[in-house]
PQR file with spaces between the fields and no chain letter, atoms N, CA, C, O and H, PARSE charges and radii, in Angstrom:
ATOM       1  N    MET     1      32.031  -37.309   41.463 -0.4000 1.5000
ATOM       2  CA   MET     1      32.369  -37.864   40.168 -0.0000 2.0000
ATOM       3  C    MET     1      33.887  -37.851   39.987  0.5500 1.7000
ATOM       4  O    MET     1      34.543  -36.836   40.221 -0.5500 1.4000
ATOM       5  N    GLU     2      34.423  -38.974   39.575 -0.4000 1.5000
ATOM       6  CA   GLU     2      35.866  -39.108   39.404 -0.0000 2.0000
ATOM       7  C    GLU     2      36.336  -38.529   38.080  0.5500 1.7000
ATOM       8  O    GLU     2      35.665  -38.635   37.054 -0.5500 1.4000
ATOM       9  H    GLU     2      33.890  -39.799   39.385  0.4000 1.0000
ATOM      10  N    LYS     3      37.500  -37.918   38.135 -0.4000 1.5000
ATOM      11  CA   LYS     3      38.116  -37.360   36.927 -0.0000 2.0000
ATOM      12  C    LYS     3      38.613  -38.514   36.049  0.5500 1.7000
ATOM      13  O    LYS     3      39.237  -39.445   36.558 -0.5500 1.4000
ATOM      14  H    LYS     3      38.046  -37.832   38.969  0.4000 1.0000
ATOM      15  N    PRO     4      38.343  -38.466   34.728 -0.5600 1.5000
ATOM      16  CA   PRO     4      38.825  -39.541   33.854  0.2800 2.0000
ATOM      17  C    PRO     4      40.356  -39.592   33.848  0.5500 1.7000
ATOM      18  O    PRO     4      41.023  -38.557   33.855 -0.5500 1.4000
ATOM      19  N    GLN     5      40.887  -40.787   33.834 -0.4000 1.5000
ATOM      20  CA   GLN     5      42.332  -40.979   33.850 -0.0000 2.0000
ATOM      21  C    GLN     5      42.829  -41.347   32.453  0.5500 1.7000
ATOM      22  O    GLN     5      42.175  -42.106   31.737 -0.5500 1.4000
ATOM      23  H    GLN     5      40.345  -41.627   33.827  0.4000 1.0000
ATOM      24  N    PRO     6      43.986  -40.810   32.067 -0.5600 1.5000
ATOM      25  CA   PRO     6      44.543  -41.189   30.761  0.2800 2.0000
ATOM      26  C    PRO     6      45.008  -42.645   30.804  0.5500 1.7000
ATOM      27  O    PRO     6      45.302  -43.178   31.874 -0.5500 1.4000
ATOM      28  N    PRO     7      45.072  -43.279   29.643 -0.5600 1.5000
ATOM      29  CA   PRO     7      45.554  -44.667   29.633  0.2800 2.0000
ATOM      30  C    PRO     7      47.001  -44.744   30.120  0.5500 1.7000
ATOM      31  O    PRO     7      47.755  -43.776   30.022 -0.5500 1.4000
ATOM      32  N    ASP     8      47.371  -45.906   30.644 -0.4000 1.5000
ATOM      33  CA   ASP     8      48.725  -46.108   31.169 -0.0000 2.0000
ATOM      34  C    ASP     8      49.798  -45.883   30.114  0.5500 1.7000
ATOM      35  O    ASP     8      50.885  -45.400   30.428 -0.5500 1.4000
ATOM      36  H    ASP     8      46.758  -46.692   30.724  0.4000 1.0000
ATOM      37  N    ASN     9      49.504  -46.227   28.876 -0.4000 1.5000
ATOM      38  CA   ASN     9      50.499  -46.130   27.810 -0.0000 2.0000
ATOM      39  C    ASN     9      50.299  -44.883   26.945  0.5500 1.7000
ATOM      40  O    ASN     9      50.598  -44.902   25.752 -0.5500 1.4000
ATOM      41  H    ASN     9      48.620  -46.619   28.620  0.4000 1.0000
ATOM      42  N    LEU    10      49.805  -43.827   27.530 -0.4000 1.5000
ATOM      43  CA   LEU    10      49.519  -42.595   26.793 -0.0000 2.0000
ATOM      44  C    LEU    10      50.744  -42.070   26.054  0.5500 1.7000
ATOM      45  O    LEU    10      50.656  -41.732   24.873 -0.5500 1.4000
ATOM      46  H    LEU    10      49.562  -43.812   28.500  0.4000 1.0000
ATOM      47  N    TRP    11      51.885  -41.997   26.735 -0.4000 1.5000
ATOM      48  CA   TRP    11      53.078  -41.414   26.120 -0.0000 2.0000
ATOM      49  C    TRP    11      53.606  -42.280   24.986  0.5500 1.7000
ATOM      50  O    TRP    11      54.099  -41.759   23.985 -0.5500 1.4000
ATOM      51  H    TRP    11      51.956  -42.272   27.694  0.4000 1.0000
ATOM      52  N    GLU    12      53.509  -43.588   25.134 -0.4000 1.5000
ATOM      53  CA   GLU    12      53.941  -44.481   24.053 -0.0000 2.0000
ATOM      54  C    GLU    12      53.059  -44.291   22.823  0.5500 1.7000
ATOM      55  O    GLU    12      53.552  -44.270   21.695 -0.5500 1.4000
ATOM      56  H    GLU    12      53.109  -44.010   25.947  0.4000 1.0000
ATOM      57  N    LYS    13      51.741  -44.151   23.049 -0.4000 1.5000
ATOM      58  CA   LYS    13      50.813  -43.933   21.933 -0.0000 2.0000
ATOM      59  C    LYS    13      51.092  -42.599   21.245  0.5500 1.7000
ATOM      60  O    LYS    13      51.054  -42.511   20.018 -0.5500 1.4000
ATOM      61  H    LYS    13      51.340  -44.168   23.965  0.4000 1.0000
ATOM      62  N    LEU    14      51.371  -41.558   22.036 -0.4000 1.5000
ATOM      63  CA   LEU    14      51.681  -40.247   21.458 -0.0000 2.0000
ATOM      64  C    LEU    14      52.988  -40.289   20.675  0.5500 1.7000
ATOM      65  O    LEU    14      53.082  -39.702   19.597 -0.5500 1.4000
ATOM      66  H    LEU    14      51.402  -41.629   23.033  0.4000 1.0000
ATOM      67  N    ASP    15      54.001  -40.980   21.208 -0.4000 1.5000
ATOM      68  CA   ASP    15      55.277  -41.114   20.491 -0.0000 2.0000
ATOM      69  C    ASP    15      55.080  -41.827   19.157  0.5500 1.7000
ATOM      70  O    ASP    15      55.644  -41.414   18.143 -0.5500 1.4000
ATOM      71  H    ASP    15      53.925  -41.457   22.084  0.4000 1.0000
ATOM      72  N    ALA    16      54.286  -42.891   19.151 -0.4000 1.5000
ATOM      73  CA   ALA    16      54.027  -43.635   17.918 -0.0000 2.0000
ATOM      74  C    ALA    16      53.285  -42.766   16.909  0.5500 1.7000
ATOM      75  O    ALA    16      53.604  -42.783   15.720 -0.5500 1.4000
ATOM      76  H    ALA    16      53.827  -43.226   19.974  0.4000 1.0000
ATOM      77  N    ALA    17      52.297  -42.008   17.379 -0.4000 1.5000
ATOM      78  CA   ALA    17      51.544  -41.122   16.484 -0.0000 2.0000
ATOM      79  C    ALA    17      52.446  -40.030   15.923  0.5500 1.7000
ATOM      80  O    ALA    17      52.340  -39.679   14.748 -0.5500 1.4000
ATOM      81  H    ALA    17      52.038  -41.994   18.344  0.4000 1.0000
ATOM      82  N    LYS    18      53.325  -39.496   16.750 -0.4000 1.5000
ATOM      83  CA   LYS    18      54.242  -38.442   16.311 -0.0000 2.0000
ATOM      84  C    LYS    18      55.192  -38.956   15.234  0.5500 1.7000
ATOM      85  O    LYS    18      55.467  -38.245   14.267 -0.5500 1.4000
ATOM      86  H    LYS    18      53.411  -39.782   17.705  0.4000 1.0000
ATOM      87  N    ARG    19      55.693  -40.173   15.384 -0.4000 1.5000
ATOM      88  CA   ARG    19      56.599  -40.754   14.383 -0.0000 2.0000
ATOM      89  C    ARG    19      55.914  -40.899   13.030  0.5500 1.7000
ATOM      90  O    ARG    19      56.567  -40.821   11.990 -0.5500 1.4000
ATOM      91  H    ARG    19      55.469  -40.750   16.169  0.4000 1.0000
ATOM      92  N    GLU    20      54.604  -41.109   13.042 -0.4000 1.5000
ATOM      93  CA   GLU    20      53.862  -41.264   11.791 -0.0000 2.0000
ATOM      94  C    GLU    20      53.743  -39.949   11.029  0.5500 1.7000
ATOM      95  O    GLU    20      53.713  -39.949    9.799 -0.5500 1.4000
ATOM      96  H    GLU    20      54.074  -41.172   13.888  0.4000 1.0000
ATOM      97  N    ILE    21      53.675  -38.829   11.746 -0.4000 1.5000
ATOM      98  CA   ILE    21      53.451  -37.546   11.067 -0.0000 2.0000
ATOM      99  C    ILE    21      54.683  -36.662   10.994  0.5500 1.7000
ATOM     100  O    ILE    21      54.741  -35.773   10.144 -0.5500 1.4000
ATOM     101  H    ILE    21      53.700  -38.830   12.746  0.4000 1.0000
ATOM     102  N    VAL    22      55.664  -36.874   11.850 -0.4000 1.5000
ATOM     103  CA   VAL    22      56.881  -36.066   11.849 -0.0000 2.0000
ATOM     104  C    VAL    22      58.032  -36.940   11.359  0.5500 1.7000
ATOM     105  O    VAL    22      58.470  -37.844   12.071 -0.5500 1.4000
ATOM     106  H    VAL    22      55.616  -37.596   12.540  0.4000 1.0000
ATOM     107  N    PRO    23      58.522  -36.679   10.154 -0.5600 1.5000
ATOM     108  CA   PRO    23      59.603  -37.524    9.642  0.2800 2.0000
ATOM     109  C    PRO    23      60.873  -37.381   10.474  0.5500 1.7000
ATOM     110  O    PRO    23      61.213  -36.293   10.938 -0.5500 1.4000
ATOM     111  N    GLU    24      61.560  -38.497   10.650 -0.4000 1.5000
ATOM     112  CA   GLU    24      62.825  -38.472   11.377 -0.0000 2.0000
ATOM     113  C    GLU    24      63.946  -38.113   10.420  0.5500 1.7000
ATOM     114  O    GLU    24      63.850  -38.342    9.214 -0.5500 1.4000
ATOM     115  H    GLU    24      61.284  -39.381   10.272  0.4000 1.0000
ATOM     116  N    CYS    25      64.991  -37.556   10.962 -0.4000 1.5000
ATOM     117  CA   CYS    25      66.155  -37.182   10.163 -0.0000 2.0000
ATOM     118  C    CYS    25      66.748  -38.437    9.529  0.5500 1.7000
ATOM     119  O    CYS    25      67.042  -39.402   10.234 -0.5500 1.4000
ATOM     120  H    CYS    25      65.069  -37.370   11.942  0.4000 1.0000
ATOM     121  N    PRO    26      66.930  -38.437    8.199 -0.5600 1.5000
ATOM     122  CA   PRO    26      67.523  -39.602    7.543  0.2800 2.0000
ATOM     123  C    PRO    26      68.911  -39.913    8.119  0.5500 1.7000
ATOM     124  O    PRO    26      69.628  -39.013    8.559 -0.5500 1.4000
ATOM     125  N    SER    27      69.266  -41.166    8.108 -0.4000 1.5000
ATOM     126  CA   SER    27      70.547  -41.611    8.651 -0.0000 2.0000
ATOM     127  C    SER    27      71.713  -40.877    8.000  0.5500 1.7000
ATOM     128  O    SER    27      71.787  -40.777    6.775 -0.5500 1.4000
ATOM     129  H    SER    27      68.684  -41.897    7.751  0.4000 1.0000
ATOM     130  N    GLY    28      72.620  -40.366    8.821 -0.4000 1.5000
ATOM     131  CA   GLY    28      73.800  -39.674    8.318 -0.0000 2.0000
ATOM     132  C    GLY    28      73.556  -38.237    7.913  0.5500 1.7000
ATOM     133  O    GLY    28      74.458  -37.574    7.402 -0.5500 1.4000
ATOM     134  H    GLY    28      72.561  -40.446    9.816  0.4000 1.0000
ATOM     135  N    SER    29      72.348  -37.744    8.135 -0.4000 1.5000
ATOM     136  CA   SER    29      72.005  -36.369    7.753 -0.0000 2.0000
ATOM     137  C    SER    29      71.926  -35.476    8.981  0.5500 1.7000
ATOM     138  O    SER    29      71.895  -35.955   10.114 -0.5500 1.4000
ATOM     139  H    SER    29      71.614  -38.282    8.551  0.4000 1.0000
ATOM     140  N    PHE    30      71.893  -34.176    8.740 -0.4000 1.5000
ATOM     141  CA   PHE    30      71.767  -33.205    9.823 -0.0000 2.0000
ATOM     142  C    PHE    30      70.947  -32.021    9.330  0.5500 1.7000
ATOM     143  O    PHE    30      70.757  -31.842    8.127 -0.5500 1.4000
ATOM     144  H    PHE    30      71.919  -33.786    7.820  0.4000 1.0000
ATOM     145  N    THR    31      70.469  -31.223   10.263 -0.4000 1.5000
ATOM     146  CA   THR    31      69.663  -30.050    9.940 -0.0000 2.0000
ATOM     147  C    THR    31      70.480  -28.776   10.158  0.5500 1.7000
ATOM     148  O    THR    31      71.580  -28.813   10.708 -0.5500 1.4000
ATOM     149  H    THR    31      70.624  -31.368   11.240  0.4000 1.0000
ATOM     150  N    VAL    32      69.927  -27.664    9.721 -0.4000 1.5000
ATOM     151  CA   VAL    32      70.563  -26.366    9.978 -0.0000 2.0000
ATOM     152  C    VAL    32      70.708  -26.174   11.485  0.5500 1.7000
ATOM     153  O    VAL    32      71.732  -25.678   11.956 -0.5500 1.4000
ATOM     154  H    VAL    32      69.033  -27.634    9.274  0.4000 1.0000
ATOM     155  N    GLN    33      69.682  -26.568   12.238 -0.4000 1.5000
ATOM     156  CA   GLN    33      69.721  -26.428   13.694 -0.0000 2.0000
ATOM     157  C    GLN    33      70.878  -27.230   14.283  0.5500 1.7000
ATOM     158  O    GLN    33      71.589  -26.739   15.160 -0.5500 1.4000
ATOM     159  H    GLN    33      68.851  -26.970   11.855  0.4000 1.0000
ATOM     160  N    ASP    34      71.070  -28.455   13.810 -0.4000 1.5000
ATOM     161  CA   ASP    34      72.197  -29.280   14.283 -0.0000 2.0000
ATOM     162  C    ASP    34      73.525  -28.579   13.993  0.5500 1.7000
ATOM     163  O    ASP    34      74.405  -28.514   14.852 -0.5500 1.4000
ATOM     164  H    ASP    34      70.493  -28.854   13.098  0.4000 1.0000
ATOM     165  N    TYR    35      73.655  -28.062   12.783 -0.4000 1.5000
ATOM     166  CA   TYR    35      74.894  -27.406   12.337 -0.0000 2.0000
ATOM     167  C    TYR    35      75.180  -26.162   13.172  0.5500 1.7000
ATOM     168  O    TYR    35      76.302  -25.968   13.638 -0.5500 1.4000
ATOM     169  H    TYR    35      72.941  -28.115   12.085  0.4000 1.0000
ATOM     170  N    ARG    36      74.172  -25.326   13.360 -0.4000 1.5000
ATOM     171  CA   ARG    36      74.382  -24.081   14.103 -0.0000 2.0000
ATOM     172  C    ARG    36      74.674  -24.346   15.578  0.5500 1.7000
ATOM     173  O    ARG    36      75.454  -23.624   16.200 -0.5500 1.4000
ATOM     174  H    ARG    36      73.260  -25.484   12.982  0.4000 1.0000
ATOM     175  N    THR    37      74.055  -25.368   16.130 -0.4000 1.5000
ATOM     176  CA   THR    37      74.319  -25.734   17.522 -0.0000 2.0000
ATOM     177  C    THR    37      75.750  -26.241   17.672  0.5500 1.7000
ATOM     178  O    THR    37      76.443  -25.887   18.626 -0.5500 1.4000
ATOM     179  H    THR    37      73.421  -25.955   15.626  0.4000 1.0000
ATOM     180  N    ARG    38      76.185  -27.066   16.733 -0.4000 1.5000
ATOM     181  CA   ARG    38      77.541  -27.637   16.774 -0.0000 2.0000
ATOM     182  C    ARG    38      78.607  -26.554   16.736  0.5500 1.7000
ATOM     183  O    ARG    38      79.601  -26.630   17.459 -0.5500 1.4000
ATOM     184  H    ARG    38      75.621  -27.353   15.959  0.4000 1.0000
ATOM     185  N    TYR    39      78.402  -25.541   15.890 -0.4000 1.5000
ATOM     186  CA   TYR    39      79.420  -24.502   15.706 -0.0000 2.0000
ATOM     187  C    TYR    39      79.125  -23.213   16.468  0.5500 1.7000
ATOM     188  O    TYR    39      79.926  -22.280   16.424 -0.5500 1.4000
ATOM     189  H    TYR    39      77.595  -25.479   15.303  0.4000 1.0000
ATOM     190  N    GLY    40      77.998  -23.145   17.160 -0.4000 1.5000
ATOM     191  CA   GLY    40      77.670  -21.977   17.969 -0.0000 2.0000
ATOM     192  C    GLY    40      77.530  -20.701   17.154  0.5500 1.7000
ATOM     193  O    GLY    40      78.011  -19.642   17.558 -0.5500 1.4000
ATOM     194  H    GLY    40      77.347  -23.904   17.195  0.4000 1.0000
ATOM     195  N    ILE    41      76.870  -20.805   16.006 -0.4000 1.5000
ATOM     196  CA   ILE    41      76.710  -19.656   15.110 -0.0000 2.0000
ATOM     197  C    ILE    41      75.230  -19.356   14.902  0.5500 1.7000
ATOM     198  O    ILE    41      74.384  -20.220   15.135 -0.5500 1.4000
ATOM     199  H    ILE    41      76.480  -21.665   15.679  0.4000 1.0000
ATOM     200  N    PRO    42      74.911  -18.139   14.465 -0.5600 1.5000
ATOM     201  CA   PRO    42      73.510  -17.798   14.194  0.2800 2.0000
ATOM     202  C    PRO    42      72.947  -18.617   13.031  0.5500 1.7000
ATOM     203  O    PRO    42      73.697  -19.120   12.195 -0.5500 1.4000
ATOM     204  N    ARG    43      71.639  -18.743   12.988 -0.4000 1.5000
ATOM     205  CA   ARG    43      70.967  -19.522   11.946 -0.0000 2.0000
ATOM     206  C    ARG    43      71.307  -19.005   10.546  0.5500 1.7000
ATOM     207  O    ARG    43      71.584  -19.797    9.645 -0.5500 1.4000
ATOM     208  H    ARG    43      71.029  -18.335   13.667  0.4000 1.0000
ATOM     209  N    ALA    44      71.287  -17.692   10.361 -0.4000 1.5000
ATOM     210  CA   ALA    44      71.570  -17.121    9.037 -0.0000 2.0000
ATOM     211  C    ALA    44      72.979  -17.485    8.570  0.5500 1.7000
ATOM     212  O    ALA    44      73.188  -17.780    7.393 -0.5500 1.4000
ATOM     213  H    ALA    44      71.062  -17.049   11.093  0.4000 1.0000
ATOM     214  N    THR    45      73.936  -17.466    9.485 -0.4000 1.5000
ATOM     215  CA   THR    45      75.316  -17.830    9.147 -0.0000 2.0000
ATOM     216  C    THR    45      75.392  -19.309    8.778  0.5500 1.7000
ATOM     217  O    THR    45      76.064  -19.680    7.816 -0.5500 1.4000
ATOM     218  H    THR    45      73.766  -17.227   10.441  0.4000 1.0000
ATOM     219  N    ALA    46      74.706  -20.146    9.543 -0.4000 1.5000
ATOM     220  CA   ALA    46      74.694  -21.584    9.261 -0.0000 2.0000
ATOM     221  C    ALA    46      74.088  -21.852    7.883  0.5500 1.7000
ATOM     222  O    ALA    46      74.625  -22.648    7.112 -0.5500 1.4000
ATOM     223  H    ALA    46      74.161  -19.844   10.325  0.4000 1.0000
ATOM     224  N    GLN    47      72.976  -21.192    7.574 -0.4000 1.5000
ATOM     225  CA   GLN    47      72.344  -21.379    6.267 -0.0000 2.0000
ATOM     226  C    GLN    47      73.272  -20.935    5.143  0.5500 1.7000
ATOM     227  O    GLN    47      73.364  -21.599    4.110 -0.5500 1.4000
ATOM     228  H    GLN    47      72.540  -20.546    8.200  0.4000 1.0000
ATOM     229  N    ASP    48      73.954  -19.822    5.339 -0.4000 1.5000
ATOM     230  CA   ASP    48      74.880  -19.309    4.327 -0.0000 2.0000
ATOM     231  C    ASP    48      76.037  -20.288    4.110  0.5500 1.7000
ATOM     232  O    ASP    48      76.398  -20.586    2.971 -0.5500 1.4000
ATOM     233  H    ASP    48      73.880  -19.282    6.177  0.4000 1.0000
ATOM     234  N    GLN    49      76.612  -20.780    5.197 -0.4000 1.5000
ATOM     235  CA   GLN    49      77.725  -21.723    5.081 -0.0000 2.0000
ATOM     236  C    GLN    49      77.284  -23.022    4.408  0.5500 1.7000
ATOM     237  O    GLN    49      78.008  -23.569    3.576 -0.5500 1.4000
ATOM     238  H    GLN    49      76.319  -20.538    6.122  0.4000 1.0000
ATOM     239  N    LEU    50      76.103  -23.513    4.766 -0.4000 1.5000
ATOM     240  CA   LEU    50      75.609  -24.749    4.157 -0.0000 2.0000
ATOM     241  C    LEU    50      75.297  -24.551    2.678  0.5500 1.7000
ATOM     242  O    LEU    50      75.514  -25.451    1.868 -0.5500 1.4000
ATOM     243  H    LEU    50      75.515  -23.068    5.442  0.4000 1.0000
ATOM     244  N    GLN    51      74.794  -23.383    2.332 -0.4000 1.5000
ATOM     245  CA   GLN    51      74.530  -23.086    0.921 -0.0000 2.0000
ATOM     246  C    GLN    51      75.839  -23.113    0.124  0.5500 1.7000
ATOM     247  O    GLN    51      75.884  -23.648   -0.984 -0.5500 1.4000
ATOM     248  H    GLN    51      74.617  -22.651    2.990  0.4000 1.0000
ATOM     249  N    LYS    52      76.897  -22.535    0.691 -0.4000 1.5000
ATOM     250  CA   LYS    52      78.203  -22.537    0.023 -0.0000 2.0000
ATOM     251  C    LYS    52      78.771  -23.951   -0.082  0.5500 1.7000
ATOM     252  O    LYS    52      79.360  -24.307   -1.103 -0.5500 1.4000
ATOM     253  H    LYS    52      76.860  -22.100    1.590  0.4000 1.0000
ATOM     254  N    LEU    53      78.601  -24.756    0.963 -0.4000 1.5000
ATOM     255  CA   LEU    53      79.068  -26.138    0.928 -0.0000 2.0000
ATOM     256  C    LEU    53      78.308  -26.949   -0.125  0.5500 1.7000
ATOM     257  O    LEU    53      78.891  -27.803   -0.794 -0.5500 1.4000
ATOM     258  H    LEU    53      78.123  -24.467    1.792  0.4000 1.0000
ATOM     259  N    CYS    54      77.018  -26.683   -0.268 -0.4000 1.5000
ATOM     260  CA   CYS    54      76.216  -27.358   -1.299 -0.0000 2.0000
ATOM     261  C    CYS    54      76.678  -26.935   -2.689  0.5500 1.7000
ATOM     262  O    CYS    54      76.809  -27.771   -3.583 -0.5500 1.4000
ATOM     263  H    CYS    54      76.544  -25.990    0.275  0.4000 1.0000
ATOM     264  N    ALA    55      76.923  -25.644   -2.872 -0.4000 1.5000
ATOM     265  CA   ALA    55      77.363  -25.128   -4.172 -0.0000 2.0000
ATOM     266  C    ALA    55      78.717  -25.712   -4.567  0.5500 1.7000
ATOM     267  O    ALA    55      78.990  -25.909   -5.751 -0.5500 1.4000
ATOM     268  H    ALA    55      76.816  -24.965   -2.146  0.4000 1.0000
ATOM     269  N    SER    56      79.564  -25.989   -3.577 -0.4000 1.5000
ATOM     270  CA   SER    56      80.887  -26.552   -3.870 -0.0000 2.0000
ATOM     271  C    SER    56      80.832  -28.064   -4.095  0.5500 1.7000
ATOM     272  O    SER    56      81.817  -28.669   -4.517 -0.5500 1.4000
ATOM     273  H    SER    56      79.343  -25.829   -2.615  0.4000 1.0000
ATOM     274  N    GLY    57      79.672  -28.673   -3.810 -0.4000 1.5000
ATOM     275  CA   GLY    57      79.516  -30.109   -4.015 -0.0000 2.0000
ATOM     276  C    GLY    57      79.976  -30.966   -2.851  0.5500 1.7000
ATOM     277  O    GLY    57      80.010  -32.191   -2.967 -0.5500 1.4000
ATOM     278  H    GLY    57      78.872  -28.182   -3.467  0.4000 1.0000
ATOM     279  N    LYS    58      80.328  -30.353   -1.740 -0.4000 1.5000
ATOM     280  CA   LYS    58      80.816  -31.107   -0.580 -0.0000 2.0000
ATOM     281  C    LYS    58      79.675  -31.630    0.295  0.5500 1.7000
ATOM     282  O    LYS    58      79.830  -32.607    1.027 -0.5500 1.4000
ATOM     283  H    LYS    58      80.301  -29.358   -1.647  0.4000 1.0000
ATOM     284  N    VAL    59      78.522  -30.955    0.201 -0.4000 1.5000
ATOM     285  CA   VAL    59      77.338  -31.332    0.977 -0.0000 2.0000
ATOM     286  C    VAL    59      76.157  -31.349    0.020  0.5500 1.7000
ATOM     287  O    VAL    59      76.071  -30.522   -0.888 -0.5500 1.4000
ATOM     288  H    VAL    59      78.396  -30.161   -0.394  0.4000 1.0000
ATOM     289  N    GLU    60      75.249  -32.295    0.229 -0.4000 1.5000
ATOM     290  CA   GLU    60      74.038  -32.294   -0.591 -0.0000 2.0000
ATOM     291  C    GLU    60      72.824  -32.012    0.283  0.5500 1.7000
ATOM     292  O    GLU    60      72.775  -32.385    1.455 -0.5500 1.4000
ATOM     293  H    GLU    60      75.319  -32.966    0.966  0.4000 1.0000
ATOM     294  N    ARG    61      71.863  -31.352   -0.312 -0.4000 1.5000
ATOM     295  CA   ARG    61      70.648  -30.930    0.380 -0.0000 2.0000
ATOM     296  C    ARG    61      69.508  -31.821   -0.081  0.5500 1.7000
ATOM     297  O    ARG    61      69.385  -32.114   -1.270 -0.5500 1.4000
ATOM     298  H    ARG    61      71.903  -31.049   -1.264  0.4000 1.0000
ATOM     299  N    SER    62      68.669  -32.255    0.862 -0.4000 1.5000
ATOM     300  CA   SER    62      67.478  -33.017    0.515 -0.0000 2.0000
ATOM     301  C    SER    62      66.323  -32.502    1.360  0.5500 1.7000
ATOM     302  O    SER    62      66.519  -31.861    2.393 -0.5500 1.4000
ATOM     303  H    SER    62      68.769  -32.016    1.828  0.4000 1.0000
ATOM     304  N    GLN    63      65.124  -32.795    0.900 -0.4000 1.5000
ATOM     305  CA   GLN    63      63.950  -32.297    1.597 -0.0000 2.0000
ATOM     306  C    GLN    63      62.974  -33.441    1.786  0.5500 1.7000
ATOM     307  O    GLN    63      62.744  -34.231    0.871 -0.5500 1.4000
ATOM     308  H    GLN    63      64.964  -33.316    0.061  0.4000 1.0000
ATOM     309  N    LEU    64      62.405  -33.527    2.972 -0.4000 1.5000
ATOM     310  CA   LEU    64      61.408  -34.524    3.303 -0.0000 2.0000
ATOM     311  C    LEU    64      60.228  -33.764    3.875  0.5500 1.7000
ATOM     312  O    LEU    64      60.257  -33.339    5.030 -0.5500 1.4000
ATOM     313  H    LEU    64      62.592  -32.885    3.715  0.4000 1.0000
ATOM     314  N    GLY    65      59.190  -33.592    3.069 -0.4000 1.5000
ATOM     315  CA   GLY    65      58.093  -32.725    3.475 -0.0000 2.0000
ATOM     316  C    GLY    65      58.602  -31.300    3.491  0.5500 1.7000
ATOM     317  O    GLY    65      59.172  -30.832    2.505 -0.5500 1.4000
ATOM     318  H    GLY    65      59.167  -33.938    2.131  0.4000 1.0000
ATOM     319  N    ARG    66      58.404  -30.610    4.588 -0.4000 1.5000
ATOM     320  CA   ARG    66      58.886  -29.233    4.716 -0.0000 2.0000
ATOM     321  C    ARG    66      60.263  -29.160    5.364  0.5500 1.7000
ATOM     322  O    ARG    66      60.853  -28.083    5.458 -0.5500 1.4000
ATOM     323  H    ARG    66      57.941  -30.990    5.389  0.4000 1.0000
ATOM     324  N    ARG    67      60.769  -30.290    5.804 -0.4000 1.5000
ATOM     325  CA   ARG    67      62.053  -30.311    6.508 -0.0000 2.0000
ATOM     326  C    ARG    67      63.215  -30.479    5.536  0.5500 1.7000
ATOM     327  O    ARG    67      63.152  -31.267    4.593 -0.5500 1.4000
ATOM     328  H    ARG    67      60.290  -31.164    5.728  0.4000 1.0000
ATOM     329  N    VAL    68      64.275  -29.719    5.789 -0.4000 1.5000
ATOM     330  CA   VAL    68      65.462  -29.754    4.930 -0.0000 2.0000
ATOM     331  C    VAL    68      66.595  -30.436    5.692  0.5500 1.7000
ATOM     332  O    VAL    68      66.840  -30.138    6.861 -0.5500 1.4000
ATOM     333  H    VAL    68      64.326  -29.079    6.555  0.4000 1.0000
ATOM     334  N    TYR    69      67.276  -31.350    5.015 -0.4000 1.5000
ATOM     335  CA   TYR    69      68.383  -32.089    5.608 -0.0000 2.0000
ATOM     336  C    TYR    69      69.621  -31.937    4.734  0.5500 1.7000
ATOM     337  O    TYR    69      69.524  -31.702    3.529 -0.5500 1.4000
ATOM     338  H    TYR    69      67.077  -31.592    4.065  0.4000 1.0000
ATOM     339  N    TYR    70      70.770  -32.074    5.354 -0.4000 1.5000
ATOM     340  CA   TYR    70      72.051  -31.986    4.649 -0.0000 2.0000
ATOM     341  C    TYR    70      72.847  -33.244    4.951  0.5500 1.7000
ATOM     342  O    TYR    70      72.704  -33.849    6.013 -0.5500 1.4000
ATOM     343  H    TYR    70      70.849  -32.265    6.333  0.4000 1.0000
ATOM     344  N    LYS    71      73.692  -33.630    3.992 -0.4000 1.5000
ATOM     345  CA   LYS    71      74.504  -34.832    4.151 -0.0000 2.0000
ATOM     346  C    LYS    71      75.825  -34.624    3.428  0.5500 1.7000
ATOM     347  O    LYS    71      75.861  -34.059    2.335 -0.5500 1.4000
ATOM     348  H    LYS    71      73.809  -33.139    3.129  0.4000 1.0000
ATOM     349  N    MET    72      76.913  -35.083    4.042 -0.4000 1.5000
ATOM     350  CA   MET    72      78.227  -35.011    3.406 -0.0000 2.0000
ATOM     351  C    MET    72      78.239  -35.896    2.167  0.5500 1.7000
ATOM     352  O    MET    72      77.657  -36.980    2.160 -0.5500 1.4000
ATOM     353  H    MET    72      76.884  -35.542    4.930  0.4000 1.0000
ATOM     354  N    VAL    73      78.903  -35.426    1.130 -0.4000 1.5000
ATOM     355  CA   VAL    73      79.027  -36.197   -0.106 -0.0000 2.0000
ATOM     356  C    VAL    73      80.333  -36.981   -0.050  0.5500 1.7000
ATOM     357  O    VAL    73      81.386  -36.449    0.302 -0.5500 1.4000
ATOM     358  H    VAL    73      79.376  -34.545    1.136  0.4000 1.0000
ATOM     359  N    GLY    74      80.236  -38.256   -0.406 -0.4000 1.5000
ATOM     360  CA   GLY    74      81.443  -39.082   -0.482 -0.0000 2.0000
ATOM     361  C    GLY    74      81.903  -39.495    0.808  0.5500 1.7000
ATOM     362  O    GLY    74      82.910  -40.196    0.909 -0.5500 1.4000
ATOM     363  H    GLY    74      79.381  -38.688   -0.692  0.4000 1.0000
């Protein structure tokens, strides 16, 4: 008996399904992970710095589902 084979376009179908359930980062926005990777700092430090930037009005915070995004103001 032959093992069932996945369809040829399996990965394309999975990518399309993933896009439907996992929101993409809005244009011009970034995540805490992006910020911490860019500056090589721990997550807690990145969150603290972003919180201060939001409080000063230089960065705005938005949420899409459970994901949090940041964007420069102006």
